[in-house]
Structures are given as C-alpha cells and as structure tokens.
C-alpha positions as CSV (number, residue, x, y, z in Angstrom):
1,M,55.9,172.8,9.6
2,D,56.3,172.7,5.3
3,I,58.7,169.9,5.5
4,Q,56.5,168.0,7.5
5,R,53.3,168.5,5.3
6,T,55.3,167.7,2.4
7,V,56.9,164.0,4.2
8,L,52.9,163.4,4.7
9,W,51.5,164.2,1.2
10,I,54.7,162.2,-0.2
11,A,53.8,158.9,2.0
12,L,50.3,159.2,0.7
13,A,51.3,159.8,-2.6
14,I,52.8,156.7,-2.6
15,V,49.7,154.1,-0.9
16,S,47.8,156.0,-3.6
17,Y,49.9,155.1,-6.3
18,L,49.2,151.5,-5.5
19,M,45.9,152.1,-4.5
20,V,46.3,152.8,-8.9
21,L,47.5,149.7,-9.6
22,A,45.0,147.7,-7.8
23,W,42.0,149.8,-9.5
24,N,43.9,149.4,-13.0
25,E,44.1,145.6,-12.3
26,D,40.5,145.1,-11.3
27,Y,38.7,147.1,-13.9
28,Q,40.8,146.9,-16.6
29,P,39.1,144.7,-19.4
30,T,40.2,141.2,-20.2
31,S,42.3,140.5,-23.1
32,P,42.1,137.2,-24.7
33,N,44.7,134.2,-24.4
34,P,46.9,134.5,-26.5
35,T,47.8,131.1,-27.4
36,T,44.1,130.1,-27.0
37,A,43.2,132.7,-29.8
38,Q,45.9,131.3,-32.1
39,Q,45.0,127.8,-30.9
40,Q,41.5,128.0,-32.4
41,T,42.9,130.2,-35.8
42,A,45.0,127.5,-36.3
43,S,42.3,124.8,-35.8
44,Q,40.2,126.9,-38.7
45,S,42.9,126.6,-41.1
46,T,44.5,123.6,-40.6
47,G,41.5,121.1,-38.6
48,D,41.7,120.1,-35.0
49,A,43.5,116.4,-36.7
50,D,46.6,119.6,-36.9
51,L,46.6,120.2,-33.5
52,T,46.9,116.9,-32.1
53,A,49.3,114.7,-34.3
54,P,52.6,114.4,-33.4
55,D,55.2,116.8,-35.2
56,P,58.0,115.1,-36.4
57,D,59.7,117.6,-37.8
58,A,59.3,120.2,-34.4
59,T,62.6,120.7,-33.6
60,D,64.5,120.7,-37.4
61,D,66.4,123.5,-37.4
62,E,65.1,124.6,-33.9
63,F,68.6,125.8,-32.3
64,A,71.8,125.6,-34.1
65,T,75.0,123.8,-33.0
66,P,78.3,125.6,-31.3
67,E,80.0,124.0,-34.4
68,T,77.7,126.1,-36.8
69,T,77.0,130.0,-37.0
70,D,74.0,130.3,-38.6
71,Q,71.2,131.8,-36.2
72,P,68.6,129.0,-36.4
73,S,64.9,130.1,-37.6
74,V,61.7,129.9,-36.9
75,A,60.0,126.3,-37.0
76,S,57.5,126.4,-39.4
77,G,56.1,122.7,-38.8
78,K,52.3,121.7,-38.1
79,S,51.9,122.6,-34.0
80,A,52.8,120.6,-31.4
81,P,50.4,117.8,-30.0
82,S,48.5,119.6,-27.3
83,E,47.7,116.2,-25.7
84,P,50.5,113.2,-25.8
85,D,48.6,109.3,-26.3
86,S,48.1,108.5,-23.2
87,G,50.2,104.7,-23.8
88,Q,53.1,107.0,-25.0
89,T,53.6,108.2,-21.3
90,I,55.7,107.1,-17.9
91,T,54.6,108.3,-14.4
92,V,57.3,109.0,-12.4
93,T,56.5,109.7,-8.2
94,T,58.5,111.2,-5.1
95,D,57.5,113.1,-2.1
96,V,57.2,116.3,-3.7
97,L,57.0,115.3,-7.0
98,K,54.7,113.5,-9.8
99,L,56.5,114.0,-13.4
100,T,54.2,112.7,-16.8
101,I,57.1,111.8,-19.5
102,D,56.7,111.4,-22.9
103,R,58.4,108.2,-24.1
104,V,58.4,110.4,-28.1
105,G,60.9,112.2,-27.2
106,G,61.1,111.1,-23.6
107,N,60.5,114.6,-22.7
108,I,58.5,115.7,-19.3
109,I,55.6,117.5,-20.7
110,G,53.5,117.1,-16.8
111,T,54.8,117.8,-13.5
112,S,52.6,118.2,-10.1
113,L,54.3,119.7,-7.3
114,L,52.7,117.8,-4.2
115,K,53.6,119.9,-1.3
116,Y,51.2,122.9,-3.2
117,R,47.5,123.3,-4.5
118,A,46.8,125.9,-7.1
119,D,44.0,127.0,-5.1
120,R,43.6,127.3,-1.0
121,N,40.2,125.6,-1.3
122,D,41.4,122.7,-4.3
123,P,42.9,119.4,-2.3
124,E,44.5,118.4,-5.8
125,P,48.5,118.7,-5.8
126,L,49.1,122.6,-8.3
127,K,50.1,121.5,-12.1
128,L,53.5,123.5,-12.9
129,L,53.9,121.6,-16.5
130,Q,51.6,121.0,-18.4
131,N,50.4,120.0,-22.1
132,N,47.1,120.5,-22.9
133,P,44.6,122.9,-24.6
134,R,44.8,125.1,-21.8
135,L,48.5,125.2,-21.2
136,T,51.6,124.6,-22.9
137,Y,54.1,123.6,-20.3
138,R,56.7,121.6,-21.4
139,L,60.9,120.8,-20.3
140,E,62.8,119.3,-23.5
141,S,65.8,117.5,-23.7
142,A,67.7,116.4,-26.8
143,L,70.6,114.7,-28.5
144,I,71.0,116.8,-31.7
145,G,74.0,117.7,-34.1
146,R,75.4,114.6,-36.7
147,D,74.7,111.8,-35.0
148,G,71.6,112.8,-32.5
149,P,68.5,110.8,-32.6
150,D,66.6,114.4,-32.3
151,G,68.2,116.6,-34.8
152,R,67.7,117.4,-38.3
153,N,66.4,115.0,-41.0
154,R,65.1,112.5,-39.0
155,E,62.3,111.4,-40.3
156,E,60.5,110.3,-36.9
157,P,60.9,111.1,-33.1
158,P,63.1,109.1,-31.0
159,V,60.4,106.7,-29.1
160,Y,62.2,105.6,-25.2
161,Q,61.6,102.2,-23.8
162,A,60.9,101.9,-20.4
163,K,60.6,98.8,-18.4
164,Q,57.8,100.1,-16.1
165,S,54.9,102.8,-17.1
166,S,55.0,103.9,-13.9
167,Y,57.5,104.5,-11.0
168,Q,57.2,105.7,-7.2
169,L,60.0,106.3,-4.5
170,G,59.1,103.7,-2.1
171,D,59.8,104.8,1.5
172,D,62.9,103.1,1.9
173,Q,64.6,104.7,-0.6
174,D,66.0,108.3,-1.1
175,T,67.1,108.1,-4.5
176,L,65.0,107.1,-7.6
177,T,66.2,106.3,-11.0
178,V,64.3,106.4,-14.3
179,D,65.9,104.5,-17.2
180,L,64.8,105.2,-20.8
181,V,66.4,103.3,-24.1
182,L,66.6,104.0,-27.1
183,E,68.2,101.3,-30.0
184,A,69.7,104.9,-32.3
185,R,71.4,102.4,-34.4
186,D,72.9,99.5,-35.7
187,G,75.8,99.4,-32.2
188,V,74.7,102.3,-30.8
189,T,72.8,102.5,-27.8
190,I,71.4,105.8,-25.7
191,T,69.9,106.0,-22.3
192,K,68.4,108.4,-20.9
193,R,68.9,108.8,-17.0
194,Y,66.3,110.6,-15.0
195,T,67.4,110.5,-11.1
196,L,65.5,112.4,-8.4
197,N,66.1,112.3,-4.9
198,R,63.6,112.7,-2.1
199,D,62.8,116.2,-1.0
200,S,64.0,117.9,-4.6
201,Y,62.6,119.4,-6.9
202,E,66.3,118.8,-8.7
203,I,66.3,116.3,-11.8
204,D,69.1,114.9,-13.1
205,V,68.7,114.2,-16.6
206,R,71.7,112.4,-18.0
207,Y,72.7,110.4,-21.4
208,R,74.6,107.5,-21.6
209,I,76.1,106.5,-25.1
210,D,77.2,102.9,-26.0
211,N,78.7,103.1,-29.5
212,Q,79.2,99.4,-30.0
213,S,79.4,100.7,-34.3
214,D,82.5,100.7,-36.5
215,D,81.9,104.3,-36.4
216,A,82.3,108.0,-34.1
217,W,79.3,108.9,-33.1
218,Q,78.7,113.1,-32.2
219,G,75.6,114.7,-31.0
220,N,75.4,117.9,-28.9
221,L,73.2,118.2,-25.9
222,A,70.3,120.3,-26.0
223,G,67.8,121.8,-22.9
224,K,64.6,123.6,-23.7
225,I,62.0,125.2,-22.1
226,V,58.8,125.5,-24.4
227,R,55.9,128.1,-23.3
228,D,53.0,129.7,-24.8
229,Q,52.0,133.1,-24.1
230,S,49.6,132.5,-22.0
231,G,49.4,134.7,-18.6
232,D,50.4,133.3,-15.1
233,P,48.3,130.9,-13.2
234,T,49.5,131.4,-10.1
235,A,49.3,135.0,-10.2
236,Q,48.0,137.3,-7.2
237,N,47.4,140.3,-8.2
238,T,46.9,142.4,-5.0
239,L,47.5,145.8,-5.3
240,G,48.0,145.1,-9.2
241,I,51.4,144.6,-9.2
242,Q,52.3,142.0,-11.0
243,S,54.9,139.0,-10.9
244,F,57.7,138.9,-13.7
245,L,56.4,136.4,-16.4
246,G,59.0,135.4,-19.0
247,M,62.6,134.4,-19.1
248,V,65.7,134.5,-17.1
249,L,69.5,133.8,-18.5
250,S,72.2,134.2,-16.4
251,T,75.9,134.5,-17.4
252,P,79.1,135.4,-15.9
253,E,79.2,138.3,-17.6
254,D,75.5,139.2,-15.9
255,P,74.6,137.0,-13.9
256,Y,70.7,138.1,-14.2
257,E,69.0,139.3,-17.5
258,K,65.1,139.4,-17.6
259,Y,63.7,138.6,-21.0
260,D,59.9,138.8,-21.1
261,F,57.9,137.5,-24.0
262,G,57.8,140.7,-26.2
263,D,61.7,140.9,-25.6
264,L,62.3,137.3,-26.9
265,S,59.6,137.9,-29.4
266,D,61.6,141.5,-31.0
267,N,65.6,139.8,-30.2
268,P,66.1,136.1,-30.0
269,I,69.1,135.3,-28.6
270,N,71.5,133.5,-29.6
271,R,75.0,133.8,-27.1
272,S,77.6,131.5,-26.6
273,V,78.3,131.1,-22.5
274,E,81.0,129.3,-20.4
275,G,78.2,127.7,-17.8
276,G,75.6,129.7,-16.6
277,W,71.9,128.9,-16.7
278,V,68.3,129.3,-18.1
279,A,65.3,130.0,-16.6
280,F,61.5,130.4,-16.5
281,L,60.0,132.5,-14.2
282,Q,56.3,132.8,-13.3
283,H,55.0,134.0,-9.5
284,Y,56.4,131.7,-6.7
285,F,57.4,128.8,-8.9
286,L,60.1,128.2,-12.1
287,S,61.7,125.9,-14.2
288,A,65.3,126.0,-15.1
289,W,67.7,124.1,-17.3
290,V,71.4,124.5,-15.5
291,P,74.2,122.7,-17.7
292,S,77.9,121.5,-16.6
293,D,79.8,124.8,-15.5
294,E,83.0,123.0,-17.0
295,M,81.6,123.7,-20.6
296,T,80.3,126.3,-23.5
297,H,77.0,126.1,-24.3
298,Q,74.8,128.0,-26.5
299,Y,71.9,130.1,-25.0
300,Q,69.3,130.1,-27.7
301,T,65.5,131.1,-28.0
302,T,63.4,130.7,-30.8
303,R,59.8,130.0,-32.1
304,R,57.7,127.0,-32.2
305,N,55.0,128.3,-34.1
306,N,52.8,129.9,-31.4
307,L,54.9,129.0,-28.5
308,Q,58.6,130.2,-27.4
309,V,61.2,128.2,-27.1
310,M,64.2,128.6,-25.2
311,G,66.9,126.6,-23.6
312,F,70.7,125.8,-24.7
313,V,73.4,123.4,-26.9
314,S,76.2,121.9,-25.3
315,Q,79.7,121.1,-27.3
316,A,79.3,118.3,-29.4
317,T,80.2,114.8,-27.7
318,S,82.1,112.4,-29.7
319,V,82.1,109.1,-28.6
320,A,85.0,106.1,-30.6
321,P,83.9,103.1,-32.0
322,G,83.3,100.5,-29.1
323,E,83.5,102.9,-26.2
324,Q,80.9,105.0,-23.9
325,Q,80.3,108.8,-22.8
326,Q,77.7,109.9,-20.4
327,V,77.2,113.9,-21.2
328,G,73.6,115.7,-19.0
329,A,72.2,118.0,-17.2
330,R,70.5,119.6,-13.9
331,A,67.0,120.8,-14.2
332,Y,64.5,122.2,-11.2
333,I,61.3,122.3,-11.7
334,G,59.7,123.4,-8.4
335,P,59.1,127.1,-6.0
336,K,60.9,129.8,-5.6
337,V,62.4,128.5,-2.0
338,I,66.0,130.8,-1.7
339,E,67.3,128.1,0.5
340,R,66.7,125.2,-2.2
341,L,67.6,127.3,-4.9
342,E,71.6,128.4,-3.6
343,T,72.0,124.7,-3.8
344,V,71.0,124.3,-7.2
345,A,73.4,126.9,-8.8
346,P,74.8,130.7,-8.7
347,N,72.7,133.3,-8.7
348,L,69.5,131.1,-9.2
349,D,67.9,132.5,-5.5
350,R,67.7,136.0,-7.2
351,T,64.8,134.4,-8.4
352,V,63.0,135.4,-5.6
353,D,62.6,139.2,-6.6
354,F,62.1,141.7,-2.9
355,G,61.7,144.8,-5.3
356,F,64.9,147.4,-4.8
357,L,64.4,147.2,-1.1
358,F,66.1,143.5,-1.0
359,F,68.4,144.6,1.0
360,I,65.7,145.3,3.9
361,A,63.4,143.1,2.6
362,H,66.0,139.7,2.7
363,P,66.8,140.0,6.0
364,L,63.0,140.8,7.0
365,F,62.4,137.4,5.9
366,V,65.2,135.7,7.5
367,V,63.7,136.6,10.9
368,L,60.4,136.0,9.6
369,D,61.1,132.3,8.9
370,W,63.2,132.0,11.7
371,F,60.4,133.1,14.3
372,H,58.2,130.7,11.8
373,S,60.3,127.7,12.9
374,L,59.6,128.8,16.6
375,V,56.1,128.8,16.4
376,G,54.5,127.2,13.4
377,N,52.4,129.9,12.0
378,W,53.2,132.6,10.1
379,G,50.2,135.2,11.5
380,V,52.6,134.8,14.5
381,S,55.9,135.3,12.9
382,I,54.7,138.6,11.7
383,I,53.2,140.0,14.9
384,L,57.1,139.1,16.7
385,L,58.7,140.5,13.9
386,T,56.7,144.0,14.4
387,V,57.5,143.3,18.1
388,S,61.3,143.0,16.9
389,V,61.3,146.7,14.3
390,K,59.2,148.6,17.1
391,L,62.1,147.4,19.6
392,L,64.9,148.3,16.9
393,F,63.8,151.3,16.6
394,F,62.7,152.0,20.2
395,K,64.6,155.2,21.0
396,L,64.0,156.6,17.2
397,S,59.7,156.5,17.8
398,A,60.4,157.6,21.6
399,T,62.4,160.9,20.8
400,S,60.1,161.9,18.4
401,Y,57.0,160.8,20.6
402,R,58.2,163.1,22.8
403,S,58.7,166.5,20.6
404,M,54.8,165.3,20.1
405,A,54.4,165.4,23.7
406,R,56.2,168.9,24.0
407,M,54.1,170.3,20.9
408,R,51.0,169.8,22.7
409,A,51.9,170.9,25.5
410,V,52.8,174.5,23.9
411,A,49.3,174.2,22.3
412,P,47.8,177.1,23.8
413,Q,51.0,179.3,23.1
414,L,51.7,178.4,19.2
415,T,47.0,179.2,19.2
416,R,48.6,182.8,21.1
417,L,51.2,183.5,18.3
418,R,48.6,182.5,15.2
419,E,46.5,185.1,17.1
420,L,49.4,188.2,17.4
421,Y,51.1,187.6,13.9
422,G,48.4,185.4,11.3
423,D,49.3,188.0,8.8
424,D,52.8,187.7,8.4
425,R,53.3,184.3,7.7
426,Q,57.4,185.1,7.7
427,R,57.2,186.4,11.6
428,M,54.7,183.8,12.5
429,S,57.4,181.6,11.5
430,Q,60.3,183.3,13.1
431,E,58.7,183.1,16.2
432,M,57.7,179.6,15.9
433,M,60.9,178.5,15.4
434,A,62.4,180.9,18.0
435,L,59.7,178.4,20.6
436,Y,60.6,174.8,19.6
437,K,64.0,176.2,20.0
438,R,63.2,177.1,23.3
439,E,61.3,173.9,24.7
440,K,63.9,171.4,22.7
441,I,61.5,170.5,20.3
442,N,61.9,168.9,17.1
443,P,59.8,170.3,14.6
444,L,59.8,166.6,12.0
445,G,59.8,164.8,15.6
446,G,56.5,163.7,14.1
447,C,57.3,162.3,10.9
448,L,59.9,160.1,12.0
449,P,57.9,157.1,12.5
450,I,55.9,157.3,8.8
451,L,59.5,157.8,7.4
452,V,61.0,154.8,9.2
453,Q,57.4,152.5,8.5
454,M,57.6,153.1,5.0
455,P,60.4,151.4,3.9
456,V,59.8,148.7,6.4
457,F,56.4,148.2,5.3
458,I,57.2,148.4,1.5
459,S,60.0,145.8,2.0
460,L,57.1,143.6,3.9
461,Y,54.9,144.0,1.2
462,W,58.0,142.5,-1.1
463,V,58.5,139.7,1.2
464,L,54.5,138.7,1.6
465,F,54.7,138.8,-2.0
466,E,57.5,137.1,-3.6
467,S,57.4,134.2,-0.9
468,V,55.8,131.2,-1.4
469,Q,56.0,130.2,1.8
470,L,53.6,132.5,2.7
471,R,51.1,131.3,-0.6
472,H,48.0,130.2,1.2
473,A,49.6,130.8,5.1
474,P,46.5,131.4,7.2
475,F,46.9,133.0,10.7
476,M,43.4,132.2,12.6
477,L,39.9,132.9,12.5
478,W,38.7,134.4,9.0
479,I,42.3,135.0,7.9
480,N,43.1,131.8,6.2
481,D,45.5,133.2,3.5
482,L,48.1,135.9,4.9
483,S,49.0,136.8,1.2
484,V,46.0,138.1,0.1
485,M,43.6,140.4,1.2
486,D,41.3,140.1,4.5
487,P,38.0,138.3,2.8
488,Y,35.6,140.6,5.1
489,F,37.8,143.5,5.4
490,I,37.3,143.4,9.1
491,L,41.6,144.0,9.5
492,P,41.7,147.3,7.7
493,L,38.8,148.8,9.7
494,L,40.6,147.8,12.9
495,M,44.1,149.2,11.7
496,G,41.6,152.6,11.0
497,A,40.5,152.5,14.1
498,S,43.9,151.9,15.9
499,M,45.2,155.1,13.2
500,F,42.8,157.3,14.5
501,L,43.4,156.9,18.0
502,Q,47.2,157.4,17.4
503,M,46.3,160.6,15.8
504,Q,44.3,161.9,19.1
505,L,47.6,161.8,20.9
506,N,49.2,164.1,17.9
507,P,49.4,168.0,18.9
508,T,46.2,169.8,16.7
509,P,48.9,171.3,13.6
510,P,48.5,175.0,13.3
511,D,48.0,174.6,10.0
512,P,44.6,174.1,9.3
513,M,45.2,172.6,5.5
514,Q,47.6,170.0,7.7
515,A,45.2,169.4,10.4
516,K,42.3,168.7,7.9
517,L,45.1,166.5,6.3
518,M,45.4,164.4,9.9
519,K,42.0,164.1,10.2
520,M,41.7,162.8,6.4
521,M,44.7,160.1,6.9
522,P,43.1,157.3,9.2
523,V,39.9,156.8,6.1
524,M,42.2,156.9,3.8
525,F,44.6,154.9,5.1
526,T,41.4,152.2,5.6
527,V,40.0,152.4,2.2
528,F,43.9,151.7,0.6
529,F,44.5,148.3,3.2
530,L,41.5,147.4,1.7
531,W,43.7,145.8,-0.9
532,F,46.7,145.2,0.4
533,P,47.7,141.5,1.9
534,A,46.4,140.5,5.3
535,G,49.9,140.0,6.5
536,L,50.7,143.7,6.0
537,V,48.0,144.9,7.1
538,L,49.0,142.9,10.3
539,Y,51.8,143.9,10.5
540,W,50.6,147.9,10.4
541,L,47.9,147.1,13.1
542,V,50.0,145.8,15.3
543,N,52.7,148.4,14.5
544,N,50.0,150.7,15.6
545,I,48.8,149.7,19.3
546,L,52.5,149.6,20.0
547,S,53.1,153.0,18.6
548,I,49.5,153.9,21.3
549,A,51.3,151.9,24.1
550,Q,54.1,154.0,23.5
551,Q,52.9,157.3,22.7
552,W,50.6,157.4,25.9
553,Y,53.4,156.4,28.4
554,I,55.5,159.0,27.1
555,T,52.7,161.2,27.0
556,R,51.8,161.3,30.8
557,Q,55.3,160.7,31.8
558,I,56.0,164.6,29.9
559,T,52.3,165.9,31.3
560,A,53.6,164.9,34.8
561,E,57.1,166.5,34.6
562,G,55.0,169.9,33.7
563,T,53.0,169.3,36.7
564,G,55.8,168.6,38.6
565,K,58.0,172.0,37.7
566,G,54.4,173.4,38.2
567,S,53.9,173.0,41.6
C-alpha cells in the first residue's frame, strides 16, 4: 500500500507544480517593456526626431559576407525608423495575408493574418509583423557586398519604384506577383519580385539583376529578421508555462537549435551552413527565411541598437556585362500549422513544440484533427478523442476496477486484520498480502487509471497549448475558447463533482493517512483545474463520467458474482 500512496503523491505533485507555475505567472510583478524603456532613453538623449528619421547607415557592416572572415560589429547608427512615411509604402493583399512593403529598401514592415484575430472579441485581423513604437518586427531582404545597393558605403538606401501603390489577389487568380524596380547604377537594373500564392503564407522573394553595363556586377543576397526584445503579444499563459520566444536555427548538423534573447546577446552566431533555415518563434506564429538548399550561407546574428537582427548571407552572385542573373529565398510569415510547415522546409514543423511527450501528443493531435474534420467542432472532437482513449485502455481499466471491486468486497476482512495486528505493522502487511493473493487482488490496481491518464493528460495539455487550430476555438454555450480556462469555472466544478462520485465507488484504504488523502483529492484537483484550459478540463470530465459508468457496471458484476456464490 505504500507504493500506492507514493503514486498518488506523485500525481498530486505534478498537478501542484503546474499550479505553482500559474500562481507565479499571475502574481509576479510585471517588468517594463525593454524596448519601450530603451526607446524612451534614446528619445531623451537624441530627441524624437532620431527615432523616426530613416537611417541610411543602419545596415553598414551589419552582416559579413561569406568572402570575409571577420564577425561584423554591432551597428551603432541611429535607431531605425519606428513608423515609415505612408507615401513610401505599398500594400499587397491575398486571401490570407496583407503585407505592407516599404519602398525604401523594399522590405516587409507589416503583416496582417486575415484568417486570425488578435483577440477573440476583436474583429480586426492579427498583425504579426509591425513597425511602430509598440513593436518593431520586420522581415528584410537585401543585396549587399561589393556592388549591392544595400551594402556598406552607400550614401542613401535604395528606393524601389512600383507601378501601383496596392496589389490584390483577384478571385480568378492563384498567384500574385509584385515587382519593385531599382536603377542601381548606369546600366544595372535590379528587380525585386515578391510572389504570393492563394491560401499560402509562403512568399518567394527573388532579385533579378540585369547588367547592361561594361563592368561585372557582384553582390550577396541577405535575409534578415529584425525584432525588438519586447514580450510575446500572442502568448496565453494558461498554466504559467510560456511558449518559446526567440530564434531557431536549422542546420544539417543540428536541425533544431533554439536561442532566446539572452543567448543572442551573449553569444552572437556566425556560422557557415549548406542549406538550412532561420526562424523567429512566438506562441502560435512564426516568421522564417529559407534560402536555397544548394548553396552555402553564412547565418549570423547581431544588434542594431536595441534590435536583434537574425538572418543569413548567401555566397556572392556575379553577373557578367550584358547578362542577367536571379537569386532569391523563400519566406514564411504565418501560423504554426504542421501540414503547412512540412511543405516549406525540412524540420520546420518542429516549431510546433508538443513537449517531451511529443511521441504521444502528436498522434493525439492527428486523431483530434481527424475528428474535427468529421464534426467541425473542437469540443466535440475532444469528447470523441476521450472516448477513443478510454476504449484503447478499456481492458486495462476493467482489470483495475475489478481489483478495486474485490478490495471493497474484502473490506470487512481488512478491518478485522487491522484490529488483530494493528500494533504489528509487519505482521499486518504479511496477512494483507496473503489475503490479496488468496482473493486475486492487485493492490496497485487502483493506481493504474491514474498512471495511464497522466501521460495522456500532459500530452493533451501541450496539444491544446501549441495547436493554433484550437486558438479561440469555441465549444458550446459559455465555452467560447477551449485553449483558455473556463471563465465561469463550471467545468472544473463539474469535474470535481464527478471525481468525488468516482471516489465513492472505490474501497476505503485501510491506511488512515491514505484515506484522508483520497477524500482531499477531489477538492484539490478542482482547485488546480480552475486554471487549466477548458478543453483539458472537458477531457478529464468526460473521462471521469466514462470511468464511473465502467466502474459501476463492473462493481455490480462482482457483487452479483459474490451473491451467487453465497447462495
């Protein structure tokens, strides 16, 4: 019985740990936004004009080309513009994306995800990339190196020309192409082409260099993710467990390396890699650069004043006089959906982090997603998943419930043994084990349901926490978001009541301490589950109801068998 008590304490310890995390997250003092504080400091020392004026030198010496060996130093110019001039931008809209592109540099400085909302009650689409005083998060691409218009020693940043100020994917179109044209120098024309497809968050960014001059042209493609160090605006800290916020680098040697802001500040990266990709992750969403897997790239990180710069520089591209060349990379700006990420780049789907029990969580999500394709409601899908898990472990649970039913039947004999050998614990344990063996009772049988449920429970939590499909997903009535806690605590109270009823079907443990612990468990679990995602509480509630039905039926069977033998 000591083993059974230990198992119960372990289960309580796991849930208690999650609860402590939630308490610390909810009541720890909030720290000021580091970016805001730095911008305020900068504005006090340099004036507001420096925060909004374009900085032509912002990219000078920022990234080294593969032809050089020196790690670039931190850029020390003025702060990058916090809000571009509206006359210098164009908008590009598809069925899922709305991009804002600055003609100065031709970079993506704003992105709205049209299929997602920032808040459940806000009809406005979620803005992932932004360039304003609250958040600086941009995706930049450039041609640097010897003749690149974005390279060092350029007096002014390149200003691209576009035929229109806005582009939109038509109902009869599957592909939208946006060309930005730059007369780089006499005889050299550079066209920066953005290509977007219907129902896709992938963007092809390609430079076409047309060299009609008398001299050879040479430059390096660079892709950068520029982000301040502010927090995650899409984070949902249901249990105090925060999703990862930072950079991920994928290489053939290590397909998934994570670096948070502290890592990037302490140890800047400068690594030569064939293929690979670089991404910036936040809860549910990411941005990534995926360069050609047939070339060697220099992956680097540095600082641009208070901004983190993460990206790559490709090998030099040379264009002979009278010739044309193209060089480019693919970008992804959107949700962390496994099916989409698998088609973009190898291992990019690993950004959907299902925790250390991923080998259980991923199959759970596959089954859950399949149920959703049938019924169209994630709450109903969770109920169907619960029934499936219950059927999978039906025989194991039945064996456990039979053991507990037999233990209830021999409860009077256990009471008698306690009266006879209460002062001799060793003798009482021997007699109890002999009784269990004689009656074919497994003393650990009551622990099996908990042991089976805990890995599934933890895995399902990560599925709910990481799956963007369940973000803002309604169930019915008052449950309008399964990924956060029940706003009225009705599901946790129902779960506690079901757990209390289930405990009534279990035999009273002979150990007084264990008996008190069993009586406290429904109350403690109810308190803990107040902070759990509603979808997770729904799973546990349905599982309890199914367990009660199964246990009640088996107990009646055992009782009937005992009555039949007695007659």
